[in-house]
N, C-alpha and C positions, 0 to 999 in steps of 0.2 A: 504493500500499500503506500503510495506517494501523496502525501497531502496536498491538496490544490492542483494536482496534476490532471490533465484532460483524460477522460476516460479511465482513471484509477478509482478502484473501489476496495475498502477492506475486506469486503465478503463479495461470492459470487451470485449468481441470478438464483440459487436455491438457499442463500443465506448462509452458506458455508464460509468460515473465514479462509482467506488466502494466506498461503505462509511463504516465507522467503526460503527458497531452496535452489540447489543447482538441478538443472534437468540434464545437462551434459557437463562432465568434469573429466579433464584430461583425454577428451576425445571420445569418451564412452557415455553412451546413454545411461543416466542414473534416476531418471524419473519420467513420469507421464503427466500428461494433463487430464484429470480425470473428474466427471461429475459423479453423482450419486449412483445413477444407473450403471454406467460403464465401469465403475469401480467395483460394484457388487458383482456384475458379471465376470470380472477378473478375479474375485476374492480379495480385493484391496479396499483401502479407504479412499474417500473423495480427497482431491488435492485443492478443492475449491476453485474448480475451473469450468463451472457450468456456464456456457455461453461463451467460452473461448478462454484464450491465454490473456488473463489481466495482468498489468504491471510487469511485462515482459522485459528484460533487459539483457541485451548481448554484450558481452564484455570478455575480456580476456585478461589472465593473470600476467600476460606478457606486455600489456599495454602500459606505456609510460606517460606521465602527465604531459610531456612535450610532444606526444603522438598527435599534434593538432592537424587540421586539414592541408596545410602546406607540407607538412612533414610526411602525410600519407601520399600526397602528389609525389613528393620526391622518392618515396619507396616504391611507388608504381612505375616510375621512370616513364616508359613508353607504354601507353595502352589505353583502354577505352573507360572514361568515367561515366557511369550510369547515373543519371539524375531522375529518371522517371522510368516506370515500369507500366506497360499498357496491356490489359486484359487479363485473363486467367489461364494458365497454361502448365498446370502440373498434374501429373498422374499419380496419385496417391499411393497405388498399388505398386508400380515399377520404379517410381522416383524420377522419371522422365520430366525435364522442365524445359519449356520453349514459350518466351513471351516476348512481344514487341518491347523495345526500348527506344530511348533517345538520351542524349547526354553531350559530350564533350571528347575530342580526341586530345591526349596527352602525349607530349614529347618531351624528354630530358626534365620530367617534373614541372612543365608548364603547359598550362591549357592553350591549344592551338586553335582548334575551330569547332563549331557544332557539328554534332552528328545527329540524324533523325532517320526514321523509318528503317529501323535494323531490328534483327532478331538475335536475342541470345539464347544458348541452349546448352544443355549439360543433362547431368544425373544428379539429383540432390546428393545422394551419398557421395559422389566424387567431388562435387561443389563443396560440401562440408569438409571433406579431406584436404582440399585445395586452398582453404583460407590461410592465407599468408601473415596476415595482420587485421587486427582491430583497432581503429583509432580511438583517441580519447575526446575527440570532437563528438558531440552527440547530436543526434535529430531525434526529435520526439514526434511520433505519429500515434494519436490517441493514446493508449495506455502501453504503447511499444517504445522502447528506447534503445538506440543503437549508434555506435560509431560507423565511421567509413569503414568499409571492409575491401580488402584486396583479396581476390580470388585468381589464382594462377590457372590459365589454360582453358577458359570457357570458350565454347563455339560462337562466332559472331558472324552474321550473314545480313546481306542486305545489299542494295544498289549503290 
């Protein structure tokens, strides 16, 4: 729960209190997002996530305070800075991922020009394995908080 944060709540849609916990630790899944029904089916307890993932924060123990946006661009070097994702393209069974995107092309850590009408694709399992850095710069979208993320080797297509 993050007081006064957009979309943040101390409890889920079933009135179950949300807890601070790791869901992934050291690259391993350590928890689930469970409502009362799904928890009961699995023989587990609700995690306070009826209605979705509340107060979700992506961070890494390797992130340093100086890993701001400029530092992340420098770490990226040359590549694609995605600023917007379009549509829904995740197969939750296979993990295959494909979405429209736009953003900027970066060379030597500097934004060079805008890019639009492209597709980024991959497999979620591989995408998570290929996360190279999570920045200290934070973007808040509803109740989700994340720093910039550098992912090595995603497929990019477009004209």
